[in-house]
N, C-alpha and C positions, 0 to 999 in steps of 0.2 A: 657777868654783865650781859643783859639781854639786848640783842640788836633788833630795833624796831624797823619795820619796813616803812617806806614812804612812797608816795605817788609823785612822780616827776613828769613834767611836760616834755614829750619827745619831739613833737612837730605838729603841724596842721594836717588835717585829714587829706587835703588835696595834694600833699607831698608824697602820699602813698596811694596812688591810684590802683585800680583793679589790676592784679597781675604784677604789681611792682614791689620792689624791695627798697628799704631805707635803713641805712646804718647810722648809728650815733654812739657817742661815748658819754658816760656819766661816771665821773671820778675814775676809778680803775676798771670799770665795767664797759665792755664793748657789746652793744645790743643791736640786734637785727629786727626790724619790723617787716612783716610780709602781709600783703593784701591778697588773700586767696578767695576769689569769688565774692568779694565784698566784706569778708571777715578779716579783721586785723589780728595777727599773731605776733608775739614777741619771744625771741629766743636769744641765746648767746650768738654773737657774730662769728666766732672762730670755730671751725670744725674741730671736733674732739679727736680726730684721727691724725690729721696732718697740718694743723694750724692754718688752714686756708681761710681766706676771707669769704664767708658765705654770701655776702652782698654781690659778689661777682659770679655767683652760682645761678642755678636755674630753678624757677618756681614751677612745680607741676602739681597735679591733683594729689599725688602721693606725699608732697612736702617740698622741702628745700634740698636741691641736689648740689653737693659740693663740686666746685669746678675742677678740683685736682684729681680726686680718685673716684668721683661719681657716687659716693655714698648718699643715700637719701634719708633725711631726718623728718619724722612726723612733726608737724607744727604744733599740735595740741599738747603732746607730752615729751617731745624731744627725742623719742626713741629712734635709733637707727633702723632702717628697714632692710638692711643687708650689709655685708662686708664691703670694704674693709673696716669701716667704723664699727666699734663695739660699745663705746660709752655714749650715753645720751647727752644731748644739749640741755642746758638749763632753760626752762621756760618761765615766762613772767605773765602776771595778770595784766590785762589791758582794759582801759575804759575810755570812752569818748564823751567829751563834754564840750558843747559850744564850738564844734569843728576843730577841737584840739584832741590829740591822742596822748594819753597818760599811761605810764608804765609803772607798776609797783616793783620797787627794788628793795 
């Protein structure tokens, strides 16, 4: 059985201002939106190293920094930028229509 992706409405654009993070759940998925210099990114919400909630982390030019062990994940591809995390975050496609942010899950 082929699982088809779908676009889901995550939130309004003003809920994720520049430099802000926004977390939401869709079914069993926990997703993080990050607005880095006006571009919206979507990744898994939970750190792959220590199960920390990345919405309580720190957004930097390098990506999202885990609040627990300070691993940084690239927002474009989810790749950890250094230890202790080794496994990448899943990333999601994002589109904006009529001031709404949609994520492809």
